[in-house]
MARBA-3410 file (N, C-alpha, C, O; in Angstrom, 1 decimal):
206
72.5,85.8,148.9,72.7,86.5,147.6,74.2,86.8,147.5,74.8,87.4,148.4 ~ 74.8,86.4,146.3,76.2,86.6,146.1,76.4,88.1,145.8,75.7,88.7,145.0 ~ 77.5,88.7,146.3,77.8,90.1,146.1,79.1,90.2,145.5,80.1,89.6,146.0 ~ 79.2,90.9,144.4,80.4,91.2,143.7,80.4,92.7,143.5,79.8,93.2,142.6 ~ 81.1,93.5,144.3,81.0,94.9,144.3,82.2,95.7,144.7,83.0,95.2,145.5
82.4,96.8,144.2,83.4,97.8,144.7,82.7,98.4,145.9,81.8,99.2,145.7 ~ 83.2,98.1,147.1,82.6,98.7,148.3,81.4,97.8,148.8,80.8,98.1,149.8 ~ 81.1,96.7,148.0,80.0,95.8,148.5,78.6,96.5,148.3,78.5,97.6,147.8 ~ 77.6,95.7,148.8,76.2,96.2,148.7,75.4,95.5,149.7,75.8,94.4,150.2 ~ 74.3,96.1,150.0,73.4,95.4,150.9,72.0,95.8,150.5,71.7,96.9,150.0
71.0,94.8,150.7,69.6,95.1,150.5,69.0,95.3,151.8,69.1,94.4,152.7 ~ 68.3,96.4,152.0,67.6,96.7,153.3,66.4,95.8,153.4,65.8,95.4,152.4 ~ 66.0,95.5,154.6,64.8,94.7,154.9,63.6,95.4,154.4,63.5,96.7,154.3 ~ 62.6,94.6,154.1,61.3,95.2,153.6,60.6,96.1,154.6,60.5,95.7,155.8 ~ 60.2,97.2,154.3,59.6,98.2,155.2,58.1,97.9,155.3,57.4,97.9,154.2
57.6,97.6,156.5,56.2,97.3,156.6,55.3,98.5,156.7,54.2,98.4,156.3 ~ 55.9,99.6,157.2,55.1,100.8,157.3,54.8,101.4,155.9,55.6,101.4,155.1 ~ 53.5,101.9,155.7,53.2,102.4,154.4,53.9,103.7,154.2,54.1,104.5,155.1 ~ 54.4,103.9,152.9,55.1,105.1,152.6,54.1,106.2,152.3,53.0,106.0,151.8 ~ 54.5,107.5,152.5,53.6,108.6,152.2,53.6,108.8,150.7,54.5,108.5,150.0
52.5,109.3,150.2,52.4,109.6,148.8,53.5,110.5,148.3,53.9,111.4,149.1 ~ 54.0,110.3,147.1,55.2,111.1,146.6,54.7,112.3,145.9,54.3,112.2,144.8 ~ 54.8,113.5,146.6,54.4,114.7,146.0,55.2,115.0,144.8,54.7,115.5,143.8 ~ 56.5,114.8,144.8,57.4,115.2,143.7,57.1,114.4,142.5,57.0,115.1,141.4 ~ 56.8,113.1,142.5,56.5,112.4,141.3,55.1,112.8,140.8,55.0,112.9,139.6
54.1,113.1,141.6,52.8,113.6,141.1,53.0,114.9,140.4,52.4,115.1,139.4 ~ 53.8,115.8,141.0,54.0,117.1,140.3,54.7,116.9,139.0,54.3,117.6,138.0 ~ 55.7,116.0,138.9,56.4,115.8,137.7,55.5,115.2,136.6,55.6,115.7,135.4 ~ 54.7,114.3,137.0,53.8,113.7,136.0,52.8,114.7,135.5,52.4,114.7,134.3 ~ 52.3,115.5,136.4,51.3,116.5,136.0,52.0,117.5,135.0,51.4,117.9,134.0
53.2,117.9,135.3,53.9,118.9,134.5,54.2,118.3,133.1,54.2,119.0,132.1 ~ 54.6,117.0,133.1,54.8,116.3,131.8,53.6,116.3,131.0,53.7,116.5,129.7 ~ 52.4,116.1,131.6,51.2,116.1,130.8,50.9,117.4,130.2,50.3,117.5,129.1 ~ 51.4,118.5,130.8,51.1,119.8,130.3,52.2,120.4,129.5,52.1,121.4,128.8 ~ 53.4,119.8,129.7,54.6,120.4,129.1,54.8,120.1,127.6,54.1,119.4,127.0
55.9,120.7,127.1,56.3,120.5,125.7,57.7,120.2,125.6,58.3,119.5,126.4 ~ 58.3,120.6,124.5,59.7,120.3,124.2,60.6,120.9,125.2,60.3,121.8,125.9 ~ 61.8,120.2,125.3,62.9,120.7,126.2,62.7,120.3,127.7,63.4,120.7,128.5 ~ 61.7,119.4,128.0,61.4,119.0,129.3,61.9,117.6,129.6,61.8,117.2,130.8 ~ 62.4,116.9,128.6,62.8,115.5,128.8,64.3,115.5,129.1,65.0,116.5,128.9
64.8,114.3,129.6,66.2,114.2,129.9,67.1,114.5,128.7,66.8,114.0,127.6 ~ 68.2,115.3,128.9,69.0,115.7,127.8,69.9,114.6,127.2,70.8,114.1,128.0 ~ 69.8,114.3,126.0,70.6,113.2,125.4,72.1,113.7,125.3,73.0,112.8,125.3 ~ 72.3,115.0,125.2,73.7,115.5,125.1,74.4,115.5,126.4,75.6,115.8,126.5 ~ 73.8,115.2,127.5,74.4,115.3,128.8,75.5,114.2,129.0,75.3,113.1,128.4
76.6,114.5,129.7,77.6,113.5,129.8,77.2,112.2,130.6,77.8,111.2,130.5 ~ 76.1,112.3,131.4,75.6,111.2,132.1,74.5,110.4,131.4,74.0,109.4,132.0 ~ 74.2,110.8,130.2,73.2,110.0,129.4,73.7,108.7,129.1,74.8,108.5,128.5 ~ 72.9,107.6,129.3,73.3,106.2,129.0,72.5,105.8,127.8,71.3,105.9,127.7 ~ 73.3,105.1,126.9,72.7,104.5,125.7,72.2,103.1,126.1,73.0,102.2,126.2
70.9,103.0,126.3,70.3,101.8,126.8,69.5,101.0,125.8,68.7,101.6,125.1 ~ 69.7,99.7,125.7,68.9,98.9,124.8,67.6,98.4,125.5,67.4,98.7,126.7 ~ 66.8,97.8,124.8,65.5,97.2,125.3,65.9,95.9,126.0,66.9,95.2,125.7 ~ 65.0,95.5,127.0,65.2,94.2,127.6,64.4,93.1,126.8,64.4,91.9,127.3 ~ 63.9,93.4,125.7,63.2,92.4,124.8,61.7,92.5,124.8,61.1,92.2,125.8
61.2,92.8,123.6,59.7,93.0,123.5,59.0,91.7,123.6,57.8,91.6,124.0 ~ 59.7,90.6,123.3,59.0,89.3,123.3,58.9,88.7,124.8,58.1,87.8,125.0 ~ 59.7,89.2,125.7,59.7,88.7,127.0,59.3,89.7,128.1,59.1,89.3,129.2 ~ 59.1,90.9,127.7,58.7,92.0,128.7,57.6,92.9,128.1,57.5,93.0,126.9 ~ 56.9,93.5,129.1,55.9,94.5,128.7,56.3,95.8,129.5,56.3,95.8,130.7
56.7,96.8,128.7,57.1,98.1,129.4,55.9,98.8,129.9,55.1,99.2,129.1 ~ 55.8,98.9,131.3,54.6,99.5,131.9,54.8,100.9,132.2,53.8,101.6,132.5 ~ 56.0,101.4,132.2,56.3,102.8,132.5,57.5,103.3,131.8,58.6,102.6,131.9 ~ 57.4,104.4,131.1,58.6,105.1,130.6,58.6,106.5,131.0,57.6,107.2,130.7 ~ 59.6,107.0,131.7,59.6,108.4,132.2,60.9,109.0,131.8,62.0,108.5,132.1
60.9,110.2,131.2,62.1,110.9,130.9,61.8,112.4,131.4,60.9,113.1,130.9 ~ 62.7,112.8,132.3,62.4,114.1,133.0,63.7,114.9,132.9,64.8,114.5,133.2 ~ 63.5,116.2,132.4,64.7,117.1,132.2,64.9,118.0,133.4,64.1,118.0,134.3 ~ 65.9,118.9,133.3,66.2,119.7,134.4,65.1,120.7,134.7,64.9,121.1,135.9 ~ 64.4,121.2,133.7,63.3,122.2,134.0,62.3,121.6,134.9,61.8,122.3,135.8
61.8,120.4,134.6,60.8,119.8,135.4,61.3,119.4,136.8,60.6,119.5,137.7 ~ 62.6,119.0,136.9,63.2,118.7,138.2,63.2,119.9,139.1,62.9,119.8,140.2 ~ 63.6,121.1,138.5,63.6,122.3,139.3,62.2,122.7,139.7,62.0,123.2,140.8 ~ 61.3,122.5,138.7,59.9,122.8,139.0,59.4,122.0,140.2,58.7,122.5,141.1 ~ 59.7,120.7,140.2,59.2,119.8,141.2,59.9,120.2,142.6,59.2,120.2,143.6
61.2,120.6,142.5,61.9,120.9,143.7,61.2,122.1,144.4,61.2,122.2,145.6 ~ 60.7,123.1,143.6,60.1,124.2,144.2,58.8,123.9,144.9,58.2,124.7,145.7 ~ 58.2,122.7,144.7,56.9,122.3,145.3,57.1,121.3,146.4,56.1,120.7,146.7 ~ 58.3,121.1,146.9,58.4,120.2,148.0,59.1,120.9,149.2,60.1,120.5,149.7 ~ 58.5,122.1,149.5,59.1,122.9,150.5,59.2,122.3,151.9,60.0,122.7,152.8
58.3,121.3,152.1,58.3,120.6,153.4,59.4,119.6,153.6,59.5,119.0,154.6 ~ 60.2,119.4,152.5,61.2,118.3,152.6,62.5,118.9,151.9,62.7,118.6,150.8 ~ 63.3,119.6,152.7,64.6,120.2,152.2,65.5,119.2,151.5,66.1,119.5,150.5 ~ 65.6,118.0,152.1,66.6,117.0,151.6,66.1,116.6,150.2,67.0,116.5,149.2 ~ 64.8,116.3,150.0,64.3,115.9,148.7,64.5,117.0,147.7,64.9,116.8,146.5
64.3,118.3,148.1,64.4,119.4,147.3,65.8,119.5,146.7,66.0,119.8,145.6 ~ 66.8,119.4,147.6,68.2,119.5,147.2,68.6,118.3,146.3,69.4,118.5,145.3 ~ 68.1,117.1,146.5,68.4,116.0,145.6,67.8,116.2,144.2,68.5,116.0,143.3 ~ 66.6,116.7,144.1,66.0,117.0,142.8,66.8,118.1,142.1,67.0,118.0,140.9 ~ 67.3,119.1,142.8,68.0,120.2,142.2,69.4,119.7,141.7,70.0,120.3,140.9
69.9,118.6,142.3,71.3,118.1,141.9,71.2,117.4,140.6,72.3,117.0,140.1 ~ 70.1,117.1,140.1,69.9,116.3,138.9,69.7,117.1,137.6,69.1,118.1,137.7 ~ 70.3,116.6,136.5,70.0,117.2,135.2,69.0,116.4,134.4,68.4,117.0,133.5 ~ 68.8,115.2,134.8,67.8,114.4,134.1,67.6,113.0,134.7,68.5,112.5,135.4 ~ 66.4,112.5,134.6,66.0,111.2,135.1,65.3,110.4,134.0,64.4,110.9,133.4
65.7,109.2,133.8,65.0,108.3,132.9,64.7,107.0,133.6,65.6,106.4,134.2 ~ 63.5,106.5,133.5,63.0,105.3,134.3,62.2,104.5,133.3,61.3,104.9,132.6 ~ 62.6,103.2,133.3,61.8,102.2,132.5,61.4,101.1,133.5,62.3,100.5,134.1 ~ 60.2,100.8,133.6,59.7,99.6,134.4,59.1,98.6,133.5,58.2,98.9,132.7 ~ 59.5,97.4,133.6,59.0,96.3,132.8,58.4,95.2,133.7,58.8,94.9,134.8
57.3,94.6,133.1,56.8,93.3,133.7,57.4,92.2,132.8,57.3,92.3,131.6 ~ 57.9,91.2,133.5,58.5,90.0,132.8,57.3,89.1,132.4,56.7,88.5,133.3 ~ 57.1,88.8,131.2,56.0,88.0,130.7,56.5,86.7,130.0,55.7,85.8,129.7 ~ 57.8,86.7,129.7,58.3,85.6,128.9,59.4,84.9,129.7,59.3,84.5,130.9 ~ 60.6,84.7,129.1,61.7,83.9,129.6,62.5,84.9,130.5,63.2,85.7,130.0
62.5,84.7,131.8,63.2,85.5,132.7,64.7,85.4,132.6,65.4,86.3,132.8 ~ 65.1,84.2,132.2,66.6,84.0,132.0,67.1,84.8,130.8,68.2,85.4,130.9 ~ 66.3,85.0,129.8,66.7,85.8,128.6,66.7,87.3,129.1,67.6,88.0,128.6 ~ 65.8,87.7,129.9,65.8,89.1,130.4,67.0,89.3,131.2,67.7,90.4,131.1 ~ 67.4,88.4,132.1,68.6,88.5,132.9,69.8,88.6,132.0,70.7,89.4,132.3
69.9,87.8,130.9,71.0,87.8,130.0,71.1,89.2,129.3,72.2,89.7,129.2 ~ 70.0,89.7,128.9,70.0,91.0,128.2,70.4,92.1,129.2,71.1,93.0,128.8 ~ 70.1,92.0,130.5,70.5,93.0,131.4,72.0,92.9,131.6,72.7,93.9,131.8 ~ 72.6,91.7,131.7,74.0,91.5,131.7,74.7,92.2,130.5,75.7,92.8,130.7 ~ 74.1,91.9,129.3,74.7,92.5,128.1,74.6,94.0,128.2,75.6,94.7,127.7
73.5,94.6,128.7,73.4,96.0,128.8,74.5,96.6,129.7,75.1,97.6,129.4 ~ 74.7,95.9,130.8,75.8,96.4,131.8,77.1,96.3,131.1,77.9,97.2,131.3 ~ 77.4,95.2,130.4,78.7,95.1,129.7,78.9,96.2,128.6,80.0,96.7,128.5 ~ 77.8,96.5,127.9,77.9,97.5,126.9,78.2,98.9,127.5,79.0,99.6,127.0 ~ 77.6,99.2,128.6,77.9,100.5,129.3,79.4,100.5,129.7,80.0,101.6,129.6
79.9,99.4,130.2,81.3,99.4,130.6,82.2,99.6,129.4,83.2,100.4,129.5 ~ 81.8,99.0,128.3,82.6,99.3,127.0,82.5,100.7,126.6,83.3,101.2,125.8 ~ 81.4,101.4,127.0,81.2,102.8,126.6,81.8,103.8,127.6,81.7,105.0,127.5 ~ 82.6,103.2,128.5,83.3,104.1,129.5,82.7,104.2,130.8,83.2,105.0,131.7 ~ 81.6,103.5,131.1,81.0,103.5,132.5,81.8,102.6,133.4,82.4,101.6,132.9
81.8,102.9,134.7,82.5,102.1,135.7,81.4,101.3,136.5,80.5,102.0,137.1 ~ 81.5,100.0,136.6,80.6,99.3,137.4,81.1,99.3,138.9,82.2,98.8,139.1 ~ 80.2,99.8,139.8,80.6,99.9,141.2,79.8,98.9,142.0,80.1,98.7,143.2 ~ 78.9,98.2,141.5,78.1,97.3,142.2,77.5,96.2,141.3,77.0,96.5,140.2 ~ 77.6,95.0,141.7,77.0,93.9,141.0,76.5,92.8,142.0,77.3,92.2,142.8
75.2,92.6,142.1,74.6,91.6,142.9,73.9,90.6,142.0,73.1,91.0,141.2 ~ 74.2,89.3,142.1,73.6,88.3,141.2,73.3,87.0,142.0,74.2,86.5,142.7 ~ 72.1,86.6,141.8,71.7,85.3,142.3,70.7,84.7,141.3,69.5,85.0,141.3 ~ 71.2,83.8,140.5,70.4,83.3,139.4,69.9,84.4,138.5,70.7,85.3,138.1 ~ 68.6,84.6,138.3,68.1,85.7,137.5,67.9,87.0,138.3,67.7,88.1,137.7
68.0,86.9,139.6,67.8,88.1,140.5,69.2,88.8,140.5,70.2,88.3,140.9 ~ 69.2,90.1,140.0,70.4,90.8,139.9,70.2,92.3,140.0,69.1,92.8,139.9 ~ 71.3,93.0,140.4,71.3,94.4,140.5,72.7,94.9,140.0,73.7,94.4,140.5 ~ 72.7,95.9,139.1,73.9,96.5,138.6,73.9,98.0,139.0,72.8,98.7,138.8 ~ 75.0,98.6,139.4,75.1,100.1,139.5,76.4,100.5,138.8,77.4,100.0,139.1
76.2,101.4,137.9,77.4,101.9,137.1,77.4,103.5,137.2,76.3,104.1,137.2 ~ 78.6,104.0,137.1,78.7,105.5,137.1,79.6,106.0,136.0,80.5,105.2,135.5 ~ 79.3,107.2,135.5,80.1,107.8,134.4,80.8,109.0,135.0,80.2,109.9,135.6 ~ 82.2,108.9,134.9,83.0,109.9,135.5,83.5,110.9,134.5,83.8,110.5,133.3 ~ 83.5,112.2,134.9,84.1,113.2,134.0,85.0,114.1,135.0,84.5,114.7,135.9
86.3,114.1,134.7,87.2,114.9,135.6,87.1,114.5,137.0,87.0,115.4,137.9 ~ 87.0,113.2,137.3,86.9,112.7,138.7,85.6,113.0,139.4,85.5,112.9,140.6 ~ 84.6,113.4,138.6,83.3,113.7,139.2,82.3,112.8,138.6,82.3,112.5,137.4 ~ 81.3,112.3,139.4,80.3,111.5,138.8,79.3,112.4,138.1,78.7,113.3,138.7 ~ 79.1,112.1,136.8,78.1,112.9,136.0,76.9,112.1,135.6,75.9,112.6,135.2
77.0,110.7,135.8,75.8,109.9,135.5,75.8,108.6,136.3,76.9,108.2,136.8 ~ 74.7,108.1,136.6,74.5,106.8,137.3,73.4,106.0,136.6,72.3,106.5,136.3 ~ 73.7,104.7,136.4,72.7,103.9,135.8,72.5,102.6,136.7,73.5,102.0,137.2 ~ 71.3,102.3,137.0,71.0,101.2,137.9,70.1,100.2,137.1,69.0,100.7,136.6 ~ 70.4,99.0,137.1,69.6,97.9,136.4,69.3,96.9,137.5,70.2,96.3,138.1
68.0,96.6,137.6,67.5,95.7,138.7,66.5,94.7,138.1,65.6,95.1,137.3 ~ 66.6,93.4,138.4,65.7,92.4,138.0,65.4,91.5,139.2,66.3,91.1,139.9 ~ 64.1,91.3,139.5,63.8,90.5,140.7,63.7,89.0,140.4,63.4,88.3,141.3 ~ 64.0,88.7,139.2,64.2,87.3,138.9,63.0,86.7,138.1,63.3,85.8,137.3 ~ 61.8,87.2,138.3,60.7,86.5,137.6,59.5,87.4,137.2,58.7,87.0,136.4
59.4,88.6,137.9,58.2,89.4,137.6,58.5,90.8,137.1,57.7,91.3,136.3 ~ 59.5,91.4,137.6,59.8,92.9,137.3,61.2,93.1,137.0,62.1,92.4,137.5 ~ 61.5,94.1,136.1,62.8,94.6,135.9,62.7,96.1,135.7,61.7,96.7,135.3 ~ 63.8,96.8,136.2,63.8,98.3,136.2,65.1,98.8,135.7,66.2,98.2,136.0 ~ 65.1,99.8,134.8,66.3,100.4,134.3,66.2,101.9,134.6,65.2,102.6,134.2
67.2,102.4,135.3,67.2,103.8,135.7,68.5,104.5,135.3,69.6,104.0,135.5 ~ 68.4,105.7,134.8,69.5,106.5,134.4,69.4,107.9,135.0,68.4,108.6,134.7 ~ 70.3,108.3,135.9,70.3,109.6,136.5,71.5,110.4,136.0,72.6,109.9,135.8 ~ 71.2,111.7,135.7,72.2,112.6,135.2,72.4,113.7,136.1,71.4,114.3,136.6 ~ 73.6,114.1,136.4,73.8,115.2,137.3,74.8,114.9,138.4,75.5,113.9,138.3
74.9,115.8,139.3,75.9,115.7,140.4,75.2,114.8,141.6,74.5,115.4,142.4 ~ 75.5,113.5,141.6,74.9,112.6,142.5,75.9,111.6,143.0,76.7,111.1,142.2 ~ 75.9,111.2,144.2,76.8,110.2,144.8,76.0,108.9,145.0,74.8,108.9,145.2 ~ 76.6,107.7,144.9,75.9,106.4,145.0,75.1,106.3,146.2,74.0,105.8,146.2 ~ 75.6,106.9,147.4,74.8,106.8,148.6,73.5,107.6,148.6,72.7,107.4,149.5
73.3,108.5,147.6,72.1,109.3,147.5,71.1,108.6,146.6,69.9,109.0,146.6 ~ 71.4,107.4,146.0,70.5,106.8,145.1,69.1,106.4,145.8,68.1,106.7,145.2 ~ 69.2,105.9,147.0,68.0,105.5,147.7,67.1,106.7,148.0,65.9,106.6,147.9 ~ 67.7,107.8,148.3,67.0,109.1,148.5,66.2,109.5,147.3,65.1,110.0,147.3 ~ 66.9,109.4,146.1,66.3,109.9,144.9,65.1,108.9,144.5,64.0,109.4,144.1
65.3,107.6,144.7,64.2,106.7,144.4,63.0,106.9,145.4,61.9,106.7,145.0 ~ 63.3,107.2,146.6,62.2,107.5,147.6,61.5,108.8,147.2,60.3,108.8,147.3 ~ 62.2,109.8,146.7,61.6,111.0,146.3,60.7,110.8,145.1,59.6,111.4,145.0 ~ 61.1,109.9,144.2,60.3,109.6,143.0,59.3,108.4,143.2,58.6,108.1,142.3 ~ 59.4,107.8,144.4,58.5,106.7,144.8,58.6,105.6,143.8,57.6,105.0,143.3
59.8,105.2,143.5,60.1,104.1,142.6,60.6,102.9,143.5,61.7,103.0,144.1 ~ 59.8,101.8,143.5,60.2,100.6,144.3,59.9,99.3,143.5,59.9,98.3,144.2 ~ 59.7,99.4,142.2,59.5,98.2,141.5,60.7,97.3,141.5,61.9,97.9,141.5 ~ 60.6,96.0,141.5,61.7,95.0,141.6,62.6,95.2,142.8,63.7,94.7,142.8 ~ 62.1,95.9,143.8,62.9,96.2,145.0,64.0,97.2,144.8,65.0,97.2,145.6
63.9,98.0,143.8,65.0,98.9,143.5,65.3,99.9,144.6,66.4,100.3,144.8 ~ 64.3,100.2,145.4,64.5,101.2,146.6,65.4,100.5,147.7,65.9,101.3,148.5 ~ 65.6,99.2,147.6,66.3,98.6,148.6,67.8,98.4,148.3,68.6,97.8,149.0 ~ 68.2,98.9,147.1,69.6,98.9,146.7,70.3,100.0,147.4,70.0,101.2,147.2 ~ 71.4,99.6,148.2,72.1,100.6,149.0,73.6,100.3,148.9,74.0,99.4,149.6
74.4,101.1,148.2,75.8,100.9,148.2,76.4,101.2,149.6,75.9,102.1,150.3 ~ 77.3,100.5,150.0,78.0,100.8,151.3,78.9,102.0,151.2,79.3,102.3,150.1 ~ 79.1,102.6,152.3,79.8,103.9,152.3,81.3,103.7,152.0,81.9,104.6,151.5 ~ 81.9,102.6,152.4,83.3,102.5,152.4,83.7,101.2,151.7,83.0,100.2,151.8 ~ 84.8,101.2,150.9,85.2,100.1,150.2,85.7,99.0,151.1,85.9,97.8,150.7
86.0,99.3,152.3,86.5,98.3,153.3,85.5,97.5,153.9,85.8,96.6,154.7 ~ 84.2,97.7,153.6,83.1,96.9,154.2,83.2,95.5,153.8,83.8,95.2,152.7 ~ 82.7,94.6,154.6,82.8,93.1,154.3,82.0,92.8,153.1,80.9,93.5,152.9 ~ 82.4,91.8,152.3,81.7,91.4,151.2,81.3,89.9,151.5,82.1,89.2,152.2 ~ 80.2,89.5,150.9,79.8,88.1,151.1,79.8,87.4,149.8,79.3,87.9,148.8
80.4,86.2,149.8,80.5,85.4,148.5,79.4,84.5,148.4,79.3,83.7,147.4
END
């Protein structure tokens, strides 16, 4: 897989051991079912990403999730057995997740994902990771405010079956992305295997 990245990227090997059920996500979904206004991701947040659709003719959106700070704090209070997950959830102001099944032209879906990434760059986001191999691709972009990351957007397409669009708002570093995805039990299109390297000096593969 060709890597074009600031600091490079690597995909971790597939984990054969079954993952434990995600208590945080179950709590969030239950609270969303019972909750009302003010519980979704805040549009006025500096890390909010203006995201287009990947195309209704080529995809079927199977999950749309928008979680605001109140629900994230609520979930954090209910994961007392996992301090790291609790702190990750508390560091966020909002989470938006879209999971798509690709039912049409995968090449068009990949092209729209490229367009989405370019639009974010034009809107002031910085692309820190780009992995591309034909239609299989992964983008990671961050929004900076006063030298601090206030938002992170990850776009992943496995090439022919699934695509995922994720927008995180709050105080989060790229190396924490895998932990957040594990906490929310999101692994569609292999998104949980996206892992930025810690240092810009790491080797890159062409």
